[in-house]
MIKELUM-724528 format. One line per 8 residues: number of its first residue (from 1); for each residue x, z, y of C-alpha. Coordinates in steps of 0.001 Angstrom, whole numbers, plus 500000, padded with zeros to 6 digits. Example, Ala and Ser with C-alpha at 12.3 -4.5 7.8 and 13.67 -1.06 7.14 Angstrom:
2
1 = 512300 507800 495500 | 513670 507140 498940
//
This chain:
636
1 = 199667 940440 274472 | 198547 937142 272917 | 195662 937118 275382 | 198099 937382 278289 | 200277 934546 277006 | 197202 932324 276726 | 195846 933312 280134 | 197133 930700 282564
9 = 195059 931278 285716 | 193600 934597 286867 | 189908 934190 287855 | 189173 934441 291583 | 186917 937492 291155 | 189802 939430 289592 | 192083 938578 292517 | 189350 939461 295041
17 = 188727 942784 293245 | 192441 943627 293202 | 192719 942741 296894 | 189745 944999 297666 | 191251 947950 295804 | 194568 947447 297623 | 192852 947331 301030 | 190936 950528 300263
25 = 194007 952349 298895 | 196204 951268 301811 | 193649 952544 304330 | 193402 955829 302435 | 197188 956004 302378 | 197137 955505 306144 | 194887 958535 306550 | 197121 960632 304304
33 = 200209 959771 306323 | 198478 960110 309686 | 197221 963638 308915 | 200318 964795 307011 | 198448 964985 303702 | 196265 967884 305046 | 193053 967449 303058 | 190824 969331 305543
41 = 191804 967062 308412 | 191465 963989 306187 | 187936 965073 305185 | 186962 965834 308823 | 187961 962286 309836 | 185830 960620 307110 | 188818 959013 305402 | 186795 957569 302510
49 = 184200 956056 304831 | 186917 954612 307094 | 188821 953206 304112 | 185635 951593 302794 | 184934 950021 306200 | 188508 948647 306332 | 188041 947172 302844 | 184727 945515 303778
57 = 186203 944107 306982 | 189159 942699 305055 | 186871 941087 302468 | 184822 939422 305215 | 187988 937950 306704 | 189078 936780 303217 | 185857 934790 302933 | 187153 932638 305788
65 = 190872 932493 304943 | 190204 932079 301170 | 193411 933991 300447 | 192115 934949 296985 | 191902 931278 295835 | 195641 930775 295352 | 196911 930524 291765 | 198901 933741 291448
73 = 201555 932376 289064 | 202303 929644 291625 | 202503 932007 294604 | 204628 930519 297349 | 205203 930495 301090 | 201744 929098 301833 | 200061 931947 299947 | 202183 934519 301786
81 = 201348 933047 305177 | 197656 933023 304226 | 197787 936746 303383 | 199643 937439 306648 | 196896 935591 308523 | 194204 937585 306671 | 195759 940954 307510 | 196463 939954 311118
89 = 192869 938852 311714 | 191620 942056 310075 | 193886 944106 312342 | 192664 942295 315482 | 189056 942606 314307 | 189348 946396 313973 | 191119 946713 317314 | 188109 945013 318879
97 = 185638 947146 316862 | 187514 950322 317829 | 187336 949369 321499 | 183637 948535 321292 | 182735 951588 319161 | 184837 954063 321151 | 183622 952927 324573 | 179994 952007 324008
105 = 178677 953660 320837 | 180714 956769 320246 | 183754 958515 321642 | 185577 958016 318325 | 187268 954940 316872 | 186119 953546 313521 | 189729 953906 312335 | 192473 955743 314173
113 = 194962 953193 315557 | 197853 954736 313647 | 195842 954517 310394 | 195021 950868 311170 | 198704 950011 311685 | 199818 951792 308489 | 196976 950253 306457 | 197701 946746 307760
121 = 201462 946871 307113 | 201170 948452 303681 | 198335 946148 302561 | 200252 943037 303632 | 203275 944217 301663 | 201291 945117 298527 | 199079 941992 298565 | 202173 939783 298539
129 = 204178 942049 296236 | 201624 942224 293433 | 201216 938439 293477 | 204950 937965 293107 | 204971 940618 290396 | 202235 938823 288440 | 204101 935554 288921 | 207249 937071 287406
137 = 205218 938529 284518 | 203875 935052 283720 | 207432 933670 283811 | 208582 936462 281517 | 205708 935901 279101 | 206534 932184 279074 | 210153 932732 278135 | 210682 936360 277259
145 = 208903 936291 273898 | 210245 932882 272909 | 213764 933052 274294 | 215182 931617 271103 | 213111 928448 271572 | 214315 927785 275128 | 216977 925215 275956 | 219441 926274 278631
153 = 220013 923902 281510 | 221665 923494 284901 | 220504 921670 288015 | 222949 919416 289850 | 221950 919772 293473 | 221405 923086 295250 | 219392 921559 298083 | 215661 921304 298661
161 = 215045 918990 295699 | 216999 921295 293386 | 215061 924377 294515 | 211745 922562 294049 | 212852 921414 290571 | 213774 925009 289652 | 210358 926263 290819 | 208532 923495 288923
169 = 210370 924328 285695 | 209960 928070 286179 | 206220 927848 286831 | 205359 925376 284077 | 204115 927275 281043 | 204946 924351 278749 | 208520 923932 279948 | 211127 924837 277343
177 = 214088 924825 279749 | 215702 927946 281166 | 217816 927163 284236 | 220982 929284 284179 | 222968 927841 287106 | 223196 925250 289873 | 225984 922741 290494 | 226652 921139 293878
185 = 229426 919112 295504 | 229062 921078 298750 | 231871 923653 298741 | 229979 925760 301328 | 227349 926603 298713 | 229828 927669 296046 | 229368 931262 294888 | 225957 931697 296464
193 = 222720 932244 294514 | 219300 930630 294276 | 216654 932764 292592 | 219424 934774 290984 | 221194 931673 289643 | 224797 931142 290732 | 225914 927911 292420 | 229109 926321 291048
201 = 231233 923636 292696 | 230889 920105 291328 | 231426 919387 287644 | 234505 921580 287178 | 232598 924495 285621 | 230129 922494 283516 | 232214 922770 280348 | 232553 926547 280903
209 = 228759 926838 281317 | 228257 924881 278104 | 230480 927355 276283 | 229088 930477 277987 | 225346 929773 277993 | 225020 926975 275455 | 223850 924557 278170 | 222278 921446 276655
217 = 220442 920009 279682 | 221466 918843 283148 | 218934 917772 285769 | 220135 915661 288700 | 218193 916722 291799 | 219916 915007 294723 | 217966 912406 296651 | 220823 910330 298096
225 = 223358 910512 295291 | 225707 907533 295180 | 225671 905368 292073 | 229394 906069 291532 | 228862 909855 291577 | 225825 909566 289333 | 227905 907691 286771 | 230613 910368 286936
233 = 228037 913077 286232 | 226478 911141 283365 | 229862 910329 281798 | 230854 914008 281866 | 227520 915025 280333 | 227892 912437 277584 | 231387 913774 276855 | 229982 917304 276511
241 = 226863 916195 274578 | 224620 917431 277409 | 221306 915616 277896 | 220765 914246 281410 | 217519 913824 283333 | 216752 913359 286989 | 214199 914253 289626 | 212400 911089 290791
249 = 212211 910050 294473 | 209718 911994 296609 | 207337 909016 296834 | 206852 909238 293053 | 205822 912914 293068 | 202224 913571 292065 | 200071 914500 295075 | 203222 915274 297027
257 = 204408 917876 294492 | 206933 917794 291687 | 205853 918433 288105 | 208086 918956 285095 | 206523 915876 283507 | 207780 913751 286402 | 211420 914703 285691 | 212533 911738 283626
265 = 215405 911110 281271 | 218327 909003 282436 | 217992 905378 281403 | 220792 902938 280738 | 219571 901040 283813 | 220601 904052 285928 | 224186 903672 284736 | 224276 899942 285421
273 = 222536 900042 288785 | 224514 899582 291992 | 224206 900621 295614 | 221024 899440 297333 | 221190 895995 298930 | 220475 895741 302650 | 218609 892493 303311 | 218176 890562 306523
281 = 214415 891162 306326 | 213471 889601 309699 | 215085 886306 308709 | 213398 886297 305306 | 210016 886996 306886 | 210618 884280 309444 | 211379 881862 306614 | 208353 882760 304463
289 = 205654 884099 306790 | 202581 881897 306843 | 204095 879506 304285 | 202706 878187 301008 | 205280 879252 298400 | 205391 877889 294849 | 207165 879940 292174 | 207713 878227 288846
297 = 208186 880535 285875 | 206089 883061 287805 | 205209 885031 284667 | 208836 885584 283666 | 211132 888463 284564 | 212697 886801 287601 | 209665 884754 288643 | 207241 887681 288644
305 = 209628 889876 290669 | 210138 887019 293131 | 206357 886894 293607 | 206231 890659 294222 | 208985 890530 296811 | 207662 887396 298518 | 204284 889117 298932 | 205901 891592 301371
313 = 206743 888778 303806 | 203138 887679 304477 | 203045 884181 302967 | 199970 882066 303471 | 199685 881555 299693 | 201770 882206 296572 | 201299 879591 293857 | 202152 881132 290497
321 = 203039 878429 287989 | 203850 879117 284349 | 203169 877813 280858 | 202924 881296 279293 | 199200 882117 279277 | 199139 885874 278583 | 202021 886902 280886 | 200539 884711 283639
329 = 197204 886495 283241 | 199031 889843 283436 | 200792 889038 286717 | 197514 887721 288134 | 195748 891010 287302 | 198651 892996 288729 | 198361 891172 292051 | 194577 891535 292154
337 = 194968 895310 291730 | 198203 896127 293572 | 198476 893361 296182 | 194836 892528 297005 | 195762 891388 300498 | 198168 888702 299276 | 196474 885342 298575 | 197557 883846 295254
345 = 196755 880782 293193 | 197511 880913 289469 | 198257 877626 287696 | 198756 877300 283960 | 201030 874333 283577 | 204311 872982 282193 | 207106 871785 284499 | 207833 869077 281897
353 = 204376 867579 282458 | 204971 865163 285347 | 201308 864231 285748 | 200239 867874 285943 | 203008 868697 288434 | 201959 865775 290649 | 198460 867251 290807 | 199853 870680 291670
361 = 201924 869344 294589 | 199105 867093 295812 | 196485 869852 295814 | 198554 872865 296849 | 201061 871274 299256 | 203820 873910 298894 | 206314 874331 301722 | 208898 876407 299832
369 = 209672 876197 296094 | 211474 878810 293990 | 212253 877180 290660 | 212779 879926 288067 | 211120 878242 285072 | 213622 877607 282281 | 214460 878190 278668 | 217247 880795 278771
377 = 217725 882150 275233 | 221128 880856 274091 | 220774 880900 270254 | 217221 879517 270425 | 218240 876627 272676 | 221240 875938 270456 | 218751 875508 267640 | 216392 873295 269677
385 = 218556 871333 272171 | 215787 868812 272813 | 213569 871563 274255 | 216364 872893 276476 | 217094 869407 277841 | 213432 868606 278371 | 212624 871883 280191 | 215841 872725 282009
393 = 217055 869261 283003 | 214052 866949 283108 | 211676 869718 284234 | 213974 870554 287147 | 214275 866858 288084 | 210482 866483 288082 | 209983 869458 290432 | 212903 868419 292656
401 = 211674 864825 293039 | 208101 865929 293748 | 209398 868417 296333 | 211072 865548 298208 | 207895 863445 298120 | 205808 866415 299270 | 208278 867139 302112 | 208939 870664 300883
409 = 211192 872500 303336 | 213363 874338 300800 | 213870 874184 297055 | 215684 877247 295665 | 216943 876715 292126 | 217633 879786 289978 | 220662 879058 287775 | 222911 881216 285583
417 = 226567 882137 285103 | 226282 880427 281695 | 226379 877124 283604 | 230077 877817 284340 | 232350 876232 281724 | 229342 876130 279380 | 229871 876724 275672 | 226236 876267 274685
425 = 223337 873881 275183 | 221439 876258 277476 | 224359 876693 279882 | 225097 872967 279871 | 221487 872076 280704 | 221496 874524 283617 | 224764 873002 284871 | 223249 869520 284599
433 = 220285 870713 286657 | 222668 872190 289252 | 224467 868855 289461 | 221241 866945 289967 | 219814 869051 292801 | 223209 869048 294561 | 223556 865281 294239 | 219974 864802 295449
441 = 220611 867018 298483 | 223773 865089 299357 | 221933 861767 298994 | 219139 862953 301291 | 221612 864201 303905 | 223251 860788 304072 | 220101 858663 303965 | 217484 860918 305611
449 = 219397 862814 308280 | 216361 863606 310442 | 214364 865540 307877 | 214682 866214 304187 | 214130 868901 301580 | 217069 871299 301418 | 218178 872162 297884 | 219847 875523 297313
457 = 221219 876871 294014 | 221693 880538 293132 | 223924 881542 290242 | 224094 885014 288642 | 224468 886750 285267 | 222289 888851 283001 | 219478 890884 284486 | 218508 894262 283081
465 = 215262 894363 281168 | 214672 890618 281255 | 213170 888779 278325 | 215948 888316 275781 | 218208 890987 277289 | 220255 893122 274894 | 218904 896357 276350 | 215308 896067 275053
473 = 216771 894985 271700 | 219097 898010 271537 | 216250 900356 272516 | 214128 899001 269687 | 216963 899310 267189 | 217628 902932 268245 | 213930 903790 267896 | 214025 902378 264384
481 = 217041 904538 263496 | 219635 901773 263773 | 221876 900107 263162 | 222621 898530 266550 | 223867 894988 266143 | 226722 893885 268428 | 228081 890381 267979 | 231735 891171 268746
489 = 233706 894330 269731 | 235241 892569 272764 | 232193 890763 274130 | 231503 891507 277822 | 228692 890627 280205 | 227795 891002 283866 | 224592 892888 284611 | 222276 893073 287594
497 = 218840 894612 288046 | 215903 892241 288364 | 214924 893464 291867 | 218524 893120 293064 | 218821 889591 291683 | 215559 888536 293338 | 216534 890111 296657 | 219717 888064 296630
505 = 217800 884902 295699 | 215571 885391 298753 | 218555 886115 300994 | 220417 883053 299710 | 217299 880946 300254 | 217297 881979 303902 | 221039 881419 304353 | 221090 878041 302650
513 = 221331 874883 304733 | 221223 872633 301682 | 223606 871712 298887 | 225161 875162 298402 | 225649 876999 295135 | 225430 880678 295980 | 227335 883000 293625 | 226288 886648 293522
521 = 228682 889556 293272 | 227917 890879 289797 | 230266 893864 289976 | 232529 894640 287029 | 231827 893125 283594 | 230652 895627 280977 | 231608 895731 277321 | 228478 895405 275203
529 = 230014 897825 272681 | 230386 900511 275397 | 226821 899806 276495 | 225550 900344 272945 | 227464 903628 272577 | 226095 905009 275847 | 222537 904041 274906 | 222911 905909 271603
537 = 224233 909005 273405 | 221507 908899 276066 | 218912 908869 273302 | 220305 912190 272054 | 221935 910654 268973 | 225544 910513 267825 | 227414 907242 267380 | 228101 906393 263723
545 = 226578 909706 262609 | 222930 909152 263585 | 223065 905517 264666 | 225634 903066 263321 | 226965 900012 265111 | 227484 896852 263122 | 229263 893672 264230 | 227396 890493 263332
553 = 229740 887812 264710 | 229273 885524 267683 | 226025 883600 267646 | 225831 879846 268065 | 226990 878848 271530 | 227981 882397 272503 | 231284 883216 274194 | 233096 886506 274632
561 = 232856 886636 278407 | 230958 884894 281164 | 232420 883371 284322 | 230981 882908 287780 | 233328 880039 288697 | 235155 877392 286685 | 238808 876481 287088 | 238086 873827 289752
569 = 235724 875886 291892 | 236609 878056 294861 | 234426 880282 297000 | 233997 881073 300649 | 232506 884270 301987 | 229214 884592 303835 | 227831 887243 306188 | 226419 889025 303125
577 = 229103 890889 301117 | 227367 890256 297794 | 226835 886504 298263 | 229526 883813 298234 | 229343 880020 298262 | 230997 878062 295450 | 232765 874832 296357 | 231790 872522 293526
585 = 232654 868878 293091 | 229472 866847 293557 | 228371 863786 291600 | 226934 860456 292671 | 223159 860722 292895 | 222508 857281 291391 | 224882 857985 288513 | 223431 861349 287563
593 = 219866 860150 288126 | 220437 857337 285651 | 222077 859652 283133 | 219144 862062 283221 | 216636 859233 282912 | 218508 858133 279779 | 217510 861443 278193 | 213926 860149 278002
601 = 215057 857354 275717 | 217128 859722 273570 | 214278 862238 273289 | 212113 859466 271876 | 214649 858885 269105 | 214594 862574 268121 | 218322 862688 267351 | 219869 865985 268445
609 = 223437 864761 267977 | 222935 861877 270429 | 221212 864220 272872 | 224039 866752 272887 | 226693 864005 272965 | 225076 862599 276115 | 224801 866115 277587 | 228552 866541 277059
617 = 229164 863225 278819 | 227045 864422 281730 | 228777 867837 281866 | 232443 867164 280891 | 233428 870867 280956 | 230848 871649 278245 | 232884 872648 275151 | 230857 874107 272291
625 = 231779 877463 270790 | 230654 878906 267425 | 228284 875953 267179 | 227569 873038 264888 | 228137 870784 267913 | 231879 871596 267991 | 232391 868493 265894 | 231419 866367 268924
633 = 234310 867864 270914 | 236785 866980 268171 | 235539 863392 268167 | 236379 862931 271862
//
């Protein structure tokens, strides 16, 4: 029996031998039936010789159809149709041989027609039946002798994907899941069976199945499941301590087929994702096709995804600019391997280096600029305000001014919701940069009406999986056994996936006529505490039992919730439901230009207090929170 459990694939010669025996026996059976089991008549009609001839003819046909090459434990429709074709060709072959033999060589057929019909029908039945029988034996050997080690699961989705998932699990010798039922929202399927497994309606019976069968696994196998419904399923599974996994999209199946290894666990990103965005692709392509596009911060989370998405719109060249050497090398290698048809130019450089940036614009002559380079980590920038001011404010001014001189068509600035009523240095520097590009655009509109660079700002919240995001941090803390550190029980944040954010940046870039601040619909804010609890549960652990949550207090510059608009800003809708335009009070270009230039003098003095004091004068709504710079607010 141990030999059978180890035997995974029957050799071809065994299958061919079994097929031969079945062909011979079926022909012999045909003779027995045809002559009413009268042995004298059977002997007179050379039953053994006729059966042998039928077997040889069938084997010759098999050499062409290769019906014996199928893996028996994976027998499916294709194998059955191949056997049907083999038997049919054999039947036609012997009809022809009977005609030729009976009319030209002898007055007798090689096989009586009735024998041929009986042999063909019975052999087709037995050839398919024994394969299915062996398949079931393998399934039994996989689970029957180790039933106590199997985990019981259900599949949500009784459609094609669900059936394929059930077959993949059933046929995988390493799978430790025993599917006991199907769930589906389609009431027409309720009460029916798939492979002997009952179909239940929706989630109503999941708790009963958990109690009855000890279900510990649920596999989502619906291709077009809405994000809202997916969250409902996951929430119910988390309540019942049932692990959730899902079948990937068809384009991610290996060689067009689904394997158990491809069924992946639910990630926190699946819970936070939203419905797919529909972009105005023709307009984006029209805006970018054949253009030289510069992306600053191209090695970062947003910058690299912008490069990937821009590559689909056939630019003439993508200039990838970043100061981070290793990540820049990585994105370069990715493009060489995955986007070989997209021309790229990789530049290692710092947006704060005005001389270097002048060379970049002079040599590359970009026509569109996406400015994503920035320091974004709030506590780090609170610790080093001079770096935040230098990179986020002065670096943006350098690129913006050079874009005007180089007659760049559009400059798309990637901002953040932390620029709204900023409570930290990072947010204030991003707001200062917003103010500068808006003031510059307004100045150009008044003084250069015929042609000028159009400056467009995009503003959104946290992106999932970005550098500095809480999600990678929580994952690491869970892997290490906890605890998970949350700054405050009431802290909330908006979340958006990186691809979604970049899609909206591209769309806003197309829509923008210059001077707008585009605000993205970030959905509902999410409590970080709830996020941490769900991540613990999705990892198969229990909150406070396996992984504890500890509150560490707000970090320097951090606030409980983020805003997309301040008290003086209003929005107007656009043709895209997820993009709105913020009406923001603009500043005088000459005033703000002079104030930013004054930073150079302050940076030379290396006095952080004077730097932040001037930043607060530049951005009046900047009120520090949980920061050593709160004293400056009390002095005003």
